[in-house]
N, C-alpha and C positions, 0 to 999 in steps of 0.2 A: 504494500500500500504507499503511495506515495505522500509526501509531507503535506502536499495541497490537501489530499483527501482527509489525512488527519486531523488538520486544523479545520476544515469544513464540518468533520464529524462532531469536533469539539464545539464548536459554535453552534452547530445544529441542537446538540444536546442543551446548551447553556438556554438558547432561547426557549425550547420545549420547558426546560426548569422555570423559567422567567415567566411566561405566558401561560403555561399550561399547568401551572402548581394551583391546587384548590385552596384559597386562604382560608376556608371555614375550617379544614380539618388539617392545616400545616402547622408546626408546633410555632410558638410565640416567636422565638428568635429568626425563625423563617419568613414568618409574615413580616416581620419589621425589615428585614434584609430585602425581600422580594418588593415590598411597598416602595423603599426607598429607592431602588434601582429602577423601579419603573418610572417614578417620578423623575429621576435623574435622565431618563430616557427623552421624557416628554420635554424638560427644560431644555436640555440640549437641542431637540428638534426645534424648539422655539427660537434658540438662539441662531440657529443654521437659516431660519426664516428671515432673519433680519429685522424684524419690526422693533423688537427689544431695544436693538442698537440704534435704530433710528429715533425712537422715542427717548432713549437716553442723552442723545446728541441734542436733540430738540429741547429737553429740559434743562440742559447745561445753559443756553442761551437765554431761556426764560429765568434762569436762577441768576445770571448775570445781571440782567436788568433789573430784577427785582430784589435782589439780597440786601441793596443797602437801605431801601424801605421797609424791609422785614425787620431788620436789625433795629432802625429807628423807632419801629412802633414798640418792637419788645424792650428797647433801651427806656423808652419813656416809662413803660410800665414799670421795670425795675427800678427806675429813679424814684417813683413814688414809694417804694419801699426801701429806699434806701441801699439797693443791691447793685447799683450800676457798676461800681468800682470793680465788679467781680466779672463784668464781661469780657474785658480784654484777657485776663487769664484763661477764662473758659475758652475762646476763640483760639487761643494758644493751644492748650490741651486738644482742642478738638482737630487742630491740623499739626499737630506732633509729627507726622509722618512726612510732611515736606521738608522738614529740617530747618536750617536757617534761612530759606525762603518765606518761611511764614512769618518770620517778624516785620518784614517787608509788606509782605500782603495784609497783615491785621492792622498796621501802622496806617496803611492807606484808607482801608476801611474805615478804622476808629475816627480818622480825620475826616471822612465823608459823613460818618454820625453825628460827630460835633458840630459840624456845620449846617446838618437839618435841624432847625428850631421848629419844632411840631407846633408850639404857641403861636407861633407869628407867620406860620405858613398862610393862613386864611384860609377861607372857605374852598375855594377853588384848588389851591396847592393842598390842603388836606383831604379833598376828595381823590384828587390825582394819586396821591401817596396810598390811599385805601384802595383804589381801583388797581394799581400796580401789583399790590400783595395779593387781591383776592382773584385777578388774572394767573398770577403763578400757581394758586392753590388750584385754580379750577382745571389748569393745564396738567398739574400733577394727578389730580383726579381724573381725568379723562385718560391718562395713560394706565393708571390703576384699573379703571373700567374696562379698558382693553384687555386686560389680563383677564379679569373676571367675566369676560363676554357681555358685558352690560353697556349697551348704547344710550340709556337715558342718564343724563347729568342731574343735579340737584337743579331745582330751579333759584332764582336770584335771592329771593328772600332765605331760603336753607342756606344758601353760599355765604351770606353775610353773619347768619346766625352761627352756624358751624364754623366757619373759616376763622371769623374773630375771635371766637371762644378760644381756638387752639391758638392764635397769634398771643393772645392777652394772657392765658392761663398756662402755656406751655413753657415759658421761661421760669415762672414760679415753680412749675413741678421739676424742672430740670436741677434748679437749685436746691430744692427740697429732697431730691433723691441723692444729690451729692452729700447734703448734710446728713442724711441718714447712713449714708455709707462711710462718711467720715465718724459719725458717733458709734456705729457698730465696730469701726476698727478700733477705737479706743475705749470701748465700754467695758462694763464690768463681766459681761460675757465673755470677752475675748481673754481677759485677764484670767478669769475661772480656767478657760480651755489651755491658755498656755502652762498653768499649774499642774495639767494632766500628763502622764506619760505620753510622748510623742506629741504633746502638746502643741510645740513649735511648728511641727511638719504641719499639723491639721490647720493650724491657723495661715501658714502660708499658703495652704490648698484654697481655704476659704477667701484669703484676699486675691487668688486668681479667679475664682469661681464669680466673686460677686460681680467683679465689671461686666460679665458675660451675661449673668442674668438681668443687671440693670439694662444694657444694649437691646437683650432679646425683648424684654418687656416693654422699651421704648419702641422698638420695631414692630413687633405685635400690636402695640396701640394705633401705631400707622395704619397697618394692614386691616384693622377691626374699622377703624374710623373713614378712611379716605374713599374706598370703594363705595358705590352708591348701592350696597346691596347688603344682605346680613351674613357676615363673616364670624364663624364660632371662634370660641376663644382657643381650643387646641390646635387646629389649624394655623391660626394667626400665630401662634406663640412658637408652634414648629418652624413657621417660615421665618419668625424674628429669631430664632437661634441659629438657623441655617445663615441668615442673613449676617448675624454678629460674629460668627465663626469665619466667613468668607471675609468680612470687614477686616477683622484682624489680619487674615493672610494678605488681602489687598494692602494693608498699610506696610506691612513688611516688605513687600512687593516694591510699593512706590518708593520707601525710604532707601532701599538697596539700589533701586533705579537711578535715584537723585544722587547717591553717595558716589555710585560708578560712573556718573555721566557728567561730571564738572566741566571737564574741557567741552564736552558737545554743548552743553547748556549754555556756556559761557559764549556761544557763538551769537545768541540770541540777546546778550548784554542787558538790558533795562526791561526788555519784553519776557526774560525768562520767568519771571515770578508768576505772570500772567498765563503763560503759555503751561506752566506746571499747576497752577491752580485749576485751569480748565481741564486738563487731563485728568487730574484727581477727582473733579466733580463729576466727570462723564462716568469713569470707573465707579463711583460712588453711587450715580443714579442706575447703572446698570446692574449693580449688585443688588439695589433695592428692588428692581424690577423683577430679578430673578428669584430674591425672596418671596415677591407677591407671587409669583407663577408656583413656586413651591406650596404656598398656603392654599392657592385655587386646586391643584391637582391632589393635594392631600385631602381637602374636602369634597371634590368632584371627582374622584378616580375613575367614573365611567368616561371620562372626556381625555383620557391618557392617549389612547388610540385614534382619536379623532384629532385631525388637522382641523382648524380655524376655518382655512377656506374652502373646506371640504363640506360644510355643513349648509344645505340648501334645503328647499323644500318644492318638490314639484307640484302640480296643479292639484292634484289628488290629496296630497297630504296637506296642503294649504286648507282645503276645504274641512278635512277632518280636525286639522287644529283649531280653525275658527269655530267650528260647531262644538268642539269639545271645551273651549276655554268659555263661549257663551252658555254653554249647559251648566258648566260647575259654578260659574260666576252667579248666574240666575238661581240656580240650584239652591245654593247657600244663603243668598239673600231672601229667596221665598220660606225657606225654612228656619229663617232666623239665626243662622249658624256665623261664625267667624268669617270676615271677609278673605278674599285669597289675595296672595300678592304674586310677584315674578317667580321668585323662589319656590313657593311652595306649588304653584303651577307646574313650574318644569319638573319637580321631583314627581309630582302625582302623573304627569303625562309621560316623562322620562324624555323630555326634549330639551337642548341646550337652553341657557337661558337668555341668551341674545335672538334665538328665534322665537321665542315666547314674548319678547319684549317688541320685535318686529309687530309681531302679530296684535299685540295688546294697542300699540301704536296706531295700526291700521282700522281697528275696530274703534278706536276713539276718535278718528279723524270722520269715520262714518256714522258716528255719534249711537253705537251701540253699547258702549262702557262709559263710566267716569272714574277718575282717580280721586281718592279722597284720604282722610287720615293726616296725621301730624306731618308725616313725611311725603305724602301723596302715594303711597305704595299700594293702599288698600284699593281692590279694585270692584266695581259696584256695577249693575245694570242701569244704563240711562233711559232704558224703557220698560214698560211691563212686558214679562214672559210672552202674553197672549199678543202684544203687538209686533213681535220680533218673527216675522213669517222665514221658513226655512228655503223656499225658494228663491225670495228676493235676497238672502243673504250669500246661497248660493252663486246667484248670479253677480253680484259685488265682487266677491271674490275671484270669479273667473275672468270678470271684465276690467278689474283695476289691479295694478301690483301693489306690494304692501306697502309702500311707502307714500299711498295715495295719489300717485300721478298715473293718467290713463295712458296705457299703451298704444302704440299704434296698430289699428285695426286692418286685419288683413282678411279680407272676404274670401279670396280664393277663387278657384273655377266655379261657375255656377251650379253644376251638380253637388259639389262639396258644399256650398253656400246653403244649399237648400236640406242637405242631409243634417248639418248644425242647426240649422233653423227647426228641423223636426226634433231634434235632440233636446233644443230649449223649449220647445212647445210641451214635449214629453214632463220635462223637469218641473214646467210651472203648473201641468195638469195632475202630477203626481204630488206635488209638495207645495202648490200654490194657496192652498187653503191650511196647511199645517203650520203651527205655530211651535214656537220652543216651550211653551206651557205643555202643550200635548205630550212631548217627549218627556218632559220632567214628571207630569203626574202618572204617565205608563212605565216609566223605566227609573225607579228612586235608586241612589246609589246605595 
């Protein structure tokens, strides 16, 4: 047997083990390993598609434009609590991987912040400041929504409420976590542990673990908050933990690159700091988007083998999805049961979230449903079930695209046109008087 055949046989057995193993009966360690490898496969596939890289580059540009206004707003909040003197040391610690170049970068950023006087900007200047920050947060949300296959962003009122709460409360939470870490390292518990046998080694281990836990928690908060969908705690924390580990490796890699490329960086002279900062931000955003993909696939393993660009609905499936969505929404409303949302409908119908969201948007444009609730996620029927006629709905799904735009009509040859007219007449004759209420009354869930 040739070496090539041996390698192919090993690869084949590995694929059978990875995709053919039943996780319900496999041992715990095997389930963890297989699930991790499957998620790794999906994330690598997403990276090869190039969309994550493009979105990371786009976020670099957005961050460069809005980072000073963002820090200015945070600085004004911290100044009210007397913590503004801690901003510069915090930024220096955050950019530690950039080596000596961080001092130039932070010095320039702090000078910009000091020159921004929020109190004397005036109404127009302050509005532009808020707008630039909101725009950056919206761009970030849009990138995370892409990962979670959600096409519907927050509305404007939700953006102001949610984004500004993070901008103003986030800095205080950062300093609070730092204070907790410092007190934990110098507290009575640490002194007690040090007094135990091998206590010094245990304290050193705790000191190494705590930064990862804090970073993981912070990233998990980002993954739970930013996507316009419900992200569970465990998937968010798993994604945050992976991001924290990669972030540390990234920092080591960037620091090593800078240390070994002093002569090459010197070519750029005064622009070296800016270039290094932009490269660092690009890699950082890419790591964050990779962690978001890990969270998505951990929570939705059914999409690991499905490419984003391969999930489309044909005509028959569009009709099935439209009728099923309206049936479930109207049924729950009629029976006074909790309203459906995009995630619950996707799980019930086993359909990708973005396809359900597309159909809901189509039904909303056609005035079959309305969105309500605090976040606009609850779905309710816009018409009584007896007024939703099946034949009319099927005709609209066939005649209109899901984005509500009328497609080019092709009549075809006369015999074909007559055949299609007969088919439409048969649908109207069979379902013209049948309403959604008839289906609900005769087919309970």
